[in-house]
C-alpha positions in Angstrom: -25.4 27.9 -85.8 -22.9 25.5 -85.6 -23.6 22.1 -87.4 -24.0 18.5 -85.3 -20.3 17.6 -86.7 -19.1 20.9 -85.5 -20.5 20.0 -82.0 -19.2 16.3 -81.9 -15.9 17.7 -82.8 -15.7 20.0 -79.9 -17.0 17.4 -77.6 -14.3 15.1 -78.6 -11.5 17.9 -78.0 -13.0 18.6 -74.4 -12.7 14.9 -73.5 -9.1 14.7 -75.1 -7.9 17.6 -72.9 -9.7 16.7 -69.6 -8.2 13.2 -70.1 -4.6 14.7 -70.6 -5.3 17.1 -67.6 -6.1 13.7 -65.3 -2.8 12.2 -66.7 -0.6 15.1 -65.9 -2.7 15.2 -62.4 -1.7 11.5 -61.6 1.9 11.9 -62.5 2.8 15.3 -61.3 0.3 16.9 -58.9 -1.2 13.8 -56.9 0.5 13.6 -53.5 1.9 10.3 -52.6 0.4 7.9 -50.2 1.4 8.8 -46.2 4.1 6.2 -45.2 3.4 3.8 -42.3 4.4 5.1 -38.9 7.6 3.2 -37.8 7.1 1.7 -34.4 8.0 -0.6 -31.7 5.2 -2.5 -30.3 5.2 -4.4 -27.1 2.0 -6.4 -25.9 1.3 -9.0 -23.0 -1.8 -11.1 -23.0 -0.7 -13.7 -20.7 -3.0 -15.6 -18.4 -2.4 -13.6 -15.3 -3.6 -10.3 -16.8 -7.2 -9.8 -17.6 -6.8 -8.8 -21.1 -3.9 -7.0 -23.0 -1.4 -4.7 -22.1 0.1 -2.6 -24.9 2.9 -0.3 -25.5 3.8 1.2 -28.7 6.3 4.2 -29.5 7.4 6.1 -32.5 10.2 8.8 -32.5 10.4 11.7 -34.9 14.0 12.9 -35.3 14.4 15.4 -38.1 18.4 14.8 -38.2 19.1 11.3 -38.7 22.9 11.6 -37.5 21.9 13.2 -33.9 21.3 11.0 -30.9 18.5 13.2 -29.6 14.7 13.3 -30.9 12.3 16.1 -31.2 9.0 14.2 -30.5 8.3 11.0 -29.1 4.9 9.8 -29.6 3.0 6.9 -27.1 0.4 4.4 -27.2 -0.6 2.5 -24.1 -3.5 0.4 -23.3 -4.6 -1.9 -20.5 -8.1 -3.7 -19.0 -10.0 -0.8 -17.5 -10.4 -3.3 -14.3 -7.1 -2.0 -12.9 -6.8 1.4 -11.3 -4.0 2.7 -13.4 -1.5 1.7 -16.3 2.3 2.7 -16.7 5.6 2.3 -18.6 9.1 3.4 -17.2 12.3 3.5 -19.0 15.4 1.5 -17.3 15.6 -2.1 -15.8 13.9 -1.0 -12.3 12.2 2.1 -10.6 15.3 3.9 -9.6 15.5 7.3 -11.4 13.1 6.2 -14.0 10.8 8.3 -16.1 7.5 7.1 -16.0 4.2 7.8 -17.9 1.1 6.8 -16.0 -2.4 7.1 -16.8 -5.7 6.5 -14.9 -9.2 7.4 -15.2 -10.4 11.2 -15.2 -13.0 12.3 -12.6 -16.0 11.7 -14.9 -14.9 7.9 -15.3 -14.5 7.9 -19.2 -11.8 10.3 -19.9 -7.9 9.6 -19.0 -5.5 11.5 -17.0 -1.9 11.6 -18.1 1.2 11.8 -15.2 4.6 11.7 -15.9 6.6 10.9 -12.7 10.0 10.1 -11.8 10.6 7.1 -9.6 13.1 6.9 -6.8 13.0 3.0 -6.0 10.2 1.1 -4.2 7.8 4.2 -3.4 5.3 6.1 -5.1 6.7 8.2 -8.1 6.6 11.9 -8.0 4.8 14.1 -10.4 7.4 16.1 -12.7 5.6 19.2 -13.7 7.7 21.0 -16.1 10.5 18.5 -17.0 9.1 16.5 -19.7 6.7 18.1 -22.2 4.4 15.5 -22.6 0.6 15.8 -23.4 -2.4 13.8 -24.6 -3.6 14.2 -28.4 -6.6 13.7 -30.0 -7.7 12.9 -33.6 -10.2 11.3 -36.0 -7.8 8.6 -36.9 -7.3 8.0 -33.2 -10.2 5.9 -32.0 -11.2 5.6 -28.7 -8.1 7.5 -27.6 -7.6 8.8 -24.2 -10.5 7.3 -23.2 -11.9 4.6 -20.8 -14.4 2.0 -21.7 -16.4 0.3 -18.4 -17.8 -2.7 -20.0 -16.7 -6.3 -19.3 -13.9 -6.0 -21.7 -13.3 -2.3 -20.9 -9.8 -0.7 -21.8 -7.9 2.2 -21.0 -6.5 3.9 -24.0 -3.8 6.7 -24.1 -2.3 8.6 -27.1 0.1 11.0 -26.2 3.4 13.0 -27.6 6.2 14.3 -25.7 7.7 17.3 -27.6 11.1 18.9 -27.7 13.0 15.8 -25.9 16.4 17.1 -27.3 15.8 20.3 -25.2 15.6 18.3 -21.8 19.0 17.9 -21.4 19.6 21.5 -20.9 16.9 21.8 -18.4 17.8 24.0 -15.7 17.1 23.3 -12.0 17.0 19.7 -12.0 18.3 17.6 -9.5 20.7 14.5 -10.0 18.1 11.8 -10.2 15.9 13.9 -12.4 18.9 14.4 -15.0 19.9 10.8 -14.7 16.3 10.1 -16.1 16.5 12.9 -18.7 19.8 11.5 -20.0 18.3 7.8 -20.1 15.0 8.9 -22.1 17.1 10.9 -24.7 19.6 7.7 -25.0 16.7 5.4 -25.1 14.9 7.0 -28.1 18.4 7.6 -30.1 18.8 6.1 -33.4 22.1 4.6 -32.6 20.5 2.4 -29.6 19.3 -1.4 -30.1 17.6 -3.2 -27.0 16.8 -0.7 -24.3 15.0 -1.6 -21.3 11.5 -0.8 -20.1 9.3 -1.6 -16.8 5.3 -1.7 -17.0 2.9 -2.2 -14.6 -0.5 -1.8 -13.6 -2.5 -1.0 -10.4 -4.6 -2.9 -8.3 -7.5 -4.9 -9.6 -11.3 -3.4 -8.6 -13.5 -5.7 -7.2 -14.3 -7.1 -3.5 -11.6 -9.4 -2.2 -8.8 -7.8 -4.4 -6.2 -5.3 -3.5 -7.5 -1.5 -4.2 -11.3 -2.4 -4.3 -11.7 1.8 -4.2 -11.9 3.4 -7.6 -9.4 5.9 -8.8 -10.8 8.5 -10.7 -9.2 12.2 -10.6 -8.1 15.0 -13.2 -5.3 16.1 -11.0 -1.8 14.4 -12.4 -0.6 14.3 -8.8 -3.5 11.8 -7.7 -2.3 9.4 -5.3 -1.6 5.5 -6.6 -1.9 2.2 -4.8 1.0 -0.2 -5.2 0.9 -2.0 -8.4 -0.7 -5.6 -8.6 1.2 -6.9 -11.8 4.3 -6.0 -13.3 7.0 -7.0 -15.6 10.1 -5.8 -17.9 10.8 -5.8 -21.6 13.2 -4.7 -24.2 12.6 -2.6 -27.0 14.6 -2.0 -30.3 14.0 1.7 -30.3 16.3 2.6 -33.3 13.6 0.7 -35.5 11.0 3.2 -33.9 12.9 6.5 -35.5 11.9 8.4 -38.5 13.0 11.7 -40.0 9.9 11.9 -42.2 7.4 14.4 -40.7 4.7 12.7 -42.7 5.5 9.4 -41.0 5.6 10.9 -37.5 2.5 10.2 -35.3 0.6 7.7 -32.9 1.8 4.2 -33.8 -1.5 2.4 -35.3 -2.6 -1.4 -35.1 -0.1 -3.7 -36.7 -2.1 -6.9 -36.8 -3.4 -8.9 -39.4 -6.7 -7.6 -39.4 -5.9 -3.5 -38.8 -7.7 -4.1 -35.1 -5.3 -6.1 -33.3 -1.6 -5.5 -31.8 1.4 -7.9 -32.1 4.7 -7.6 -30.6 6.9 -5.9 -33.4 10.8 -4.8 -32.5 10.5 -5.7 -28.9 11.1 -8.5 -26.6 8.5 -11.0 -25.2 7.8 -9.9 -21.6 10.2 -11.2 -18.9 9.3 -13.9 -16.3 7.9 -11.5 -13.7 5.1 -10.9 -16.2 3.2 -13.8 -14.0 4.1 -12.7 -10.6 1.1 -10.8 -9.3 2.6 -8.5 -6.2 1.5 -9.8 -2.6 3.1 -6.9 -0.6 3.9 -8.9 2.7 4.7 -5.6 4.8 1.2 -4.5 4.8 -0.3 -7.9 5.6 2.4 -8.5 8.4 2.0 -5.0 9.6 -2.4 -5.8 10.0 -2.5 -9.4 10.8 0.2 -8.7 13.9 -1.2 -5.7 15.1 -5.0 -7.3 15.5 -3.5 -10.5 16.5 -1.6 -8.6 19.5 -4.4 -6.5 20.4 -7.4 -8.8 20.1 -5.9 -12.0 21.3 -2.1 -11.4 23.0 -3.1 -8.4 25.3 -6.5 -9.6 26.4 -5.1 -13.1 27.3 -2.4 -11.4 29.1 -5.1 -9.7 31.2 -7.0 -12.8 31.8 -3.9 -14.9 33.0 -3.4 -12.2 36.0 -7.2 -11.7 36.8 -8.1 -15.6 36.4 -5.3 -17.5 37.0 -3.6 -15.1 39.4 -0.3 -15.6 37.8 2.0 -12.6 37.9 5.0 -13.5 36.2 3.1 -15.0 33.6 1.2 -12.1 33.0 4.1 -10.1 32.5 5.8 -12.7 30.1 2.6 -12.5 28.0 2.5 -8.9 27.9 6.0 -8.5 27.0 5.9 -10.9 24.0 2.7 -8.4 22.8 5.0 -5.5 23.2 7.6 -7.1 21.1 5.1 -8.2 18.4 3.7 -4.6 18.2 7.2 -3.3 17.9 7.8 -5.4 14.8 4.4 -4.3 13.2 5.1 -0.5 14.2 8.5 -1.1 12.1 6.7 -2.4 9.1 4.1 0.2 9.2 6.7 2.7 9.6 8.4 1.4 6.2 5.2 1.2 4.6 4.5 4.8 5.3 7.4 6.1 3.6 5.9 4.5 0.0 3.2 6.9 -0.3 3.0 10.7 -0.7 -0.1 10.8 1.7 1.3 8.9 4.6 5.0 10.0 4.6 4.2 12.8 7.1 2.5 10.3 9.6 -0.3 12.6 9.9 -3.5 10.5 9.0 -5.8 9.3 11.9 -4.5 5.7 11.9 -0.8 6.6 12.2 -1.3 9.6 14.9 -3.5 6.9 16.9 -0.8 4.4 16.4 2.1 6.5 17.8 0.3 7.5 20.7 -0.8 3.7 21.3 2.8 2.5 21.0 4.0 5.4 23.4 1.4 4.2 26.0 2.5 0.7 25.6 6.1 1.7 26.2 4.9 3.8 29.5 2.6 0.7 30.5 5.7 -1.4 30.6 7.7 0.5 32.3 5.1 1.1 35.1 4.6 -2.3 35.4 8.1 -3.0 36.2 8.5 0.0 38.4 5.8 -0.8 40.4 6.3 -4.6 40.7 10.0 -3.8 42.3 8.7 -1.3 44.7 6.0 -3.6 46.1 8.2 -6.5 46.1 10.5 -4.5 48.5 8.2 -2.3 50.3 4.8 -4.0 50.0 2.8 -1.1 49.4 0.6 0.3 46.6 2.3 2.7 44.1 1.0 5.8 42.1 2.5 3.9 39.3 0.5 0.9 39.9 -2.8 2.9 39.8 -1.7 4.4 36.5 -0.7 0.6 35.4 -4.2 -0.7 36.1 -6.2 2.2 34.1 -3.7 2.9 31.4 -3.6 -0.8 30.3 -7.3 -1.2 29.4 -7.5 2.3 27.7 -4.4 1.3 25.4 -6.0 -2.1 24.3 -9.4 -0.4 23.5 -7.4 2.1 21.5 -5.3 -0.3 19.6 -8.6 -2.4 18.7 -10.5 0.8 17.5 -7.3 2.1 15.5 -7.6 -1.4 13.5 -10.6 -0.7 11.2 -8.9 3.0 10.7 -6.1 1.0 9.2 -8.2 -1.1 7.1 -9.9 2.1 5.7 -6.5 3.6 5.0 -5.4 0.7 3.0 -8.3 0.7 1.3 -9.6 -2.7 2.9 -12.9 -1.4 4.3 -14.7 -4.8 3.2 -12.5 -6.6 5.9 -14.2 -4.5 8.7 -17.0 -6.7 9.1 -14.7 -9.9 9.3 -12.8 -8.2 11.8 -15.7 -6.9 14.3 -17.2 -10.4 14.0 -13.6 -12.0 15.2 -13.4 -9.4 17.5 -17.0 -10.0 19.2 -16.0 -13.8 19.2 -12.8 -13.3 21.2 -14.5 -11.0 23.6 -17.4 -13.5 24.3 -14.8 -16.4 24.7 -12.7 -14.2 27.2 -15.7 -13.2 29.3 -16.9 -16.6 29.5 -13.7 -17.9 30.8 -13.6 -15.3 33.3 -17.2 -15.6 34.7 -16.6 -19.6 34.9 -13.5 -18.9 37.0 -15.4 -16.9 39.2 -18.1 -19.6 39.9 -15.4 -22.2 40.4 -14.0 -20.0 43.2 -17.2 -19.2 45.0 -18.2 -22.8 44.7 -15.1 -23.9 46.4 -14.9 -21.1 48.9 -11.8 -20.1 47.8 -10.6 -16.6 48.5 -11.3 -14.4 45.7 -8.6 -12.5 43.9 -7.9 -8.8 44.3 -9.3 -6.6 41.8 -6.0 -7.0 39.7 -5.9 -10.8 40.4 -3.3 -10.7 43.3 -4.4 -12.7 46.4 -4.3 -9.2 47.8 -4.3 -5.9 46.4 -1.2 -4.0 45.5 -3.0 -0.9 44.1 -4.1 0.3 47.4 -7.5 -1.8 47.9 -8.2 -2.5 51.4 -8.9 -6.2 52.4 -12.6 -7.4 52.8 -14.4 -6.4 55.8 -13.7 -8.5 58.8 -10.1 -9.5 57.2 -7.6 -7.5 59.1 -3.9 -8.1 59.2 -2.5 -8.3 62.9 0.2 -6.1 64.0 2.4 -9.1 64.8 2.0 -10.4 61.5 3.1 -7.1 59.9 2.4 -6.0 56.6 1.4 -8.3 53.3 3.7 -10.9 52.4 5.9 -10.3 49.5 7.1 -12.2 46.7 9.5 -15.5 47.5 9.6 -19.1 48.5 10.3 -18.7 51.9 7.6 -20.7 53.9 8.0 -18.0 56.9 5.5 -15.4 56.8 8.2 -13.2 58.8 10.4 -13.2 55.9 10.3 -10.5 53.1 10.2 -12.9 50.5 7.2 -15.2 51.8 4.4 -16.4 49.5 2.0 -14.3 47.6 -0.9 -15.6 49.4 -3.3 -15.0 52.4 -2.3 -16.4 55.6 -5.4 -18.3 57.0 -4.4 -19.8 60.4 -5.9 -22.9 61.5 -5.8 -21.9 65.1 -7.1 -18.4 65.5 -8.4 -17.4 61.7 -8.3 -13.6 60.6 -10.9 -11.8 63.0 -9.3 -13.7 66.2 -6.5 -12.4 68.2 -3.1 -14.6 68.0 -2.5 -16.8 70.8 0.5 -15.5 72.6 2.7 -17.8 75.1 2.2 -17.1 78.6 5.1 -15.1 80.0 7.5 -17.1 82.4 7.6 -16.2 85.9 
């Protein structure tokens, strides 16, 4: 049996060996700490945006002498009160690669959509040109999620792999090739200040553009026009590494490891404070509503109440010019979005039919007026004009709410209906008041279309007959003679005979 001294000796030798092993492990086998990920970080927390917009990138480039990259890691976040967030490469939306993200169908995940823009219109989704995908990891807190609390954010973590191979992609358009070249050039190690654009979608909430929530798992979901946008530059050469251990999603770079600060990037440009107010849809909607709710009904009232034919024609012609202007704006607006470019929505179809009817209405009115002036007889064009006009106005009035729903402005429908009812009551009141005044003064009532006698085939009132010696009803003009074809447009009420009496003829001379 070993002595106590032997046991102590053995224990000392064991402790010495363990200490030596630990020293060796520390000096030769313990892996070094993972180096920090180099990154370029842009952040905008200006007073015009509800929170903070952040975009950070890091590029992994195995060969430091090459001007192409293998993988590009992206981080992007923005307040969740906006429909979507996005960043694009370049000075403008012309042939720019854009990373756009928006809430997924469940409202808590995030959908990544890589698109190519072609100017001031909705960017096109690119299915295979760019190998970008979302990534998750234990060290990526809140990655690819949406929080919907008071200070909620959308957070994207993604990587675009094999960027060097994009330059040889087959079957690409010239615009797409330009975007690929710009992308590769941007993340090249030899480049300094590269241009980027950024934007967020319309803000949710009553009274703001885009009150409808965008939630979709499809990378081709329709996007409303941005509500806030700007531009910045990045020194992307500072974000490139050839160390695979350092490659990855950029991390917080603030003092307390939970904040972002701008690094290797410029401050936002002056456009950062400019919320976009798009005049085209506003002009289209306001002018159309003004024309169909006020101008056209007012023109009809001028004819029926004041019996002013020329003034009626002038008012309706002004209304048609306004419709032409607003229609041009609507067509321009339709080219901005994928869902409207084909002119197949209910609002667009009804709008096209209403425009055609208005053009026909104008032509029918002119032709009928000329024939009636020369021949003093009703025409089929006049009858069509009589019924087509009110029908077209009603169709235009109904089409306005369809446009509000299409433009995601359904909260304005109630206000529109209220204004419509108020104006209708005013016009009806004016018409009834005029009728009572005519009845009280004993004035001859206007015809069904406001003329002193009907142009559209209606016979005079019972007991009122035109004498054969007087000829047909008088035409337009200034002459005081009822025998002339340009006599005044009114009933001739004889002081001697009246309508129901035979006219007095001179006795024949013997």
